N, C-alpha and C positions, 0 to 999 in steps of 0.2 A: 173927808170919808164916807164910807157911804155902811148902807144899813150891816153889812157884814165885813164892815172893821178895816176891808181894803182903803187906801185911798186914793182921792179922783185923782189922775194921772194932770201935771200942770206944764202946759205951753202944751197940751194935745193937741188940740186943731192947726197950731203950728209948725208938731213933730211933723203927724198925717200930711196939710199941706207938702210940706217937702219931700212927704216919703213917696206919696204916689198923688200922678196927674194924668190926664186923659192921652199922653203921650208916650207912655210906660207900652214898653215889647210884652219885656215878659212877667210876667205877674204874678212871681213868687219876693215873699218876704220873710224874717226874721222876727222873729220877736222873743230876744235872750234873756229878758230877765220878764216873765210873763205875771209874776203874781196874781193882785184879782182879776188878770185879762183885760184891764181897758184898754188898754193901747190894741191889744188882737183885736177883741170889739169894734171899734174906731176904725182900724185897715178892713174888715169887714165892711164894716157899712158904708165905707171910700170907696172900697171895687164894689161894691156891687149897685152903690149909684152911679156909676159909671154903665151898667148894665151888665158887669164882668160875672159871669158866675164862672169861670175855671180857675182861679185862683187855688195858689197855692201858699196855704201860711202855715211854719212853724215855730209849735211854742215850748221856748226852755224854760224848770225855774227847776233847782235842786228840793224842793218841798213838792212831796205828796197833794200835802190837803193845797196848793195853789193850784195843780192842775185836776183836780177834783172839782172845785171848784168852777174854774176856767170852761170847762169841758162844759158844762151845765151849760153855761152861761153863755157859750160858743156854740149851741148842738145845732141847732135851727135857721143858722144858717148854710148857704150851701157850694160852696166851697170845699175845698180838700181842709182839713188843720188836721196836722200833726203833732202828738205832742209828746214830746221826750223831758225826762229826765232826767237832769242833769248841768253842767253848766255853759254860758257861753262860749266858754274854753273849748269849748270839745265841737265847738260850731264845724271846725273843719271836719271830723269823723261823720257828724250826725249827719252834713249835707253825701261828703261822700255813701253812709247808709245807704236812702233813697234818693243817690246816683242825681243829684242837681247838682249842675255845676255854673251856673248864673244865678244872680238872683237879687231883687230889684234893687231891696233897701236892707237895712239892718236897722234895729229900737233897741236900746237899752236905757234902764229902767234902774239907775244905780244907785245903791242902798239901801240902806230900814223900810222896810214896811210899816203902816201903821195895824196891820193885823199881827205883826213882829214883835213890835215892841210892848202889844194887848196881850203875847201871850205870854204864860208860866216858864218861859226857857230861860232869861235871863239877858235878855237885850237892850233892855232898862235898869240904869242905877232907881230912876225913880219909884220902883215896886221891887221887895223880897218876894224873889223867885228864886228857882235853881239856875245853878250856873251851869247853864246848858251851854246855848252858845250856837246851837245847830241849824241850819235852818234843812240839815238832811242827815235824816234819821239810819241814814245806814252808815253814815261815818262812827269812827269810836272816837274820836276825839272830844272832850270836855271843855269849856274853861274848869271845872272845876281839875278835871286830870292836869292841867299845863300849870295851872296855879298849886300842885299839891304837889307834881314832881319835874317840873321844866327846872332844871339847874342855875343859881342867881345869875351867871353869866349870859346863858338861852332865852331867862325872864329881861334880862336886860335890854341884848338885843333886838327882842319884838319891843319893848316897848319908845328904844329908840326910834325902832325903824318904820314901824306900824301906828308911834303915837306921838311921834317925835315932840317925847318929853323929854328935855335938858335935867343933866343930871341922875340918868332914870337909874343906875347903880342904888340908891337910895331907895327907891321906892321897890326893889329887888331885890335890898338886906332887909325891909321889915316886911315884905309875907313870907320871905322864909324866915323868918325869925318866929312872928304871931304862928308858922305849920309846921315847927320843936313841939309843940303839946297839942294845937287845932289841926283842924280838916278843914280846908273850903266847901262849903259846898252851897251858902246861898250869894244873893247883892249884898245881905247884910254884909257879910260875913269882909267880904273884898272892904264894902264903904267905909265900915268902922276900921279896918286898918288902914287905911287911907287916913280916915278924920283923923285917926289918933297921930298919926307922924307929921300932918301939915296942919300947919295953923292959916283955911283959905277964907276968904270971904268969900258971904252965898254967889256973889255969882259968878270969882274965879273960879270957886269950887266945882257948879255945874261945865265949865268948860272943858275943867280938870280930871273930871270923873269920864267925859265923855271921850274923847282920847285914850285916857285908858282901857274904856269897854271896847273901843272902835277896835283898838290894840289886839283885841284876844278876840274878840269877830270875824278881826281878817286873818289869822294863824290857826281857828279851828277852824274854816269856811275852806284857806284855801285863796282867798281871794285874788291875791294877787305872783301866785303860780303860775 
């Protein structure tokens, strides 16, 4: 992880080697999960090491902070770098918007960044923070909204489909019982409900909590839509 909280991409050089070489004709690359700009920076560096100055890099991220940070990081490169706030699922629309028909390659670094895990946004169960989990703050749906308002059946479906949790009905029932007299607002609210319902050793508790938080994050951000 670098000083600004964004992690250093794993297998960075190997990915760039596959993505860009001297034989490519179209110098158009998409970074569909911009984050801290680690891949984008390496893409620019590789193009310019080949003497290519007229490349086009499309950078996509839901997080305005990521776009702001990365635009500053990439400002001194010579290529045409376009930043788009959105999801990589919007790629077809974004390419059409810029009248781009062909791309050299696309890179996606899926999952949470260290920066997101350390924010006060409820992505991690290791810290007591607000149950938010939105990558895009324009999105009105939060993890707290889901836990406080979704029906028991809807919760069960989320935990089964996105967390692969067995007997998810038990978890959903515990959540619904809790909210009869309380409201979910922090990650601690949720972990306390889980700890009171399940007796799990430390190692398996971490795995179980990770599945639950993953399921909520996917639902909040529509990651599989």
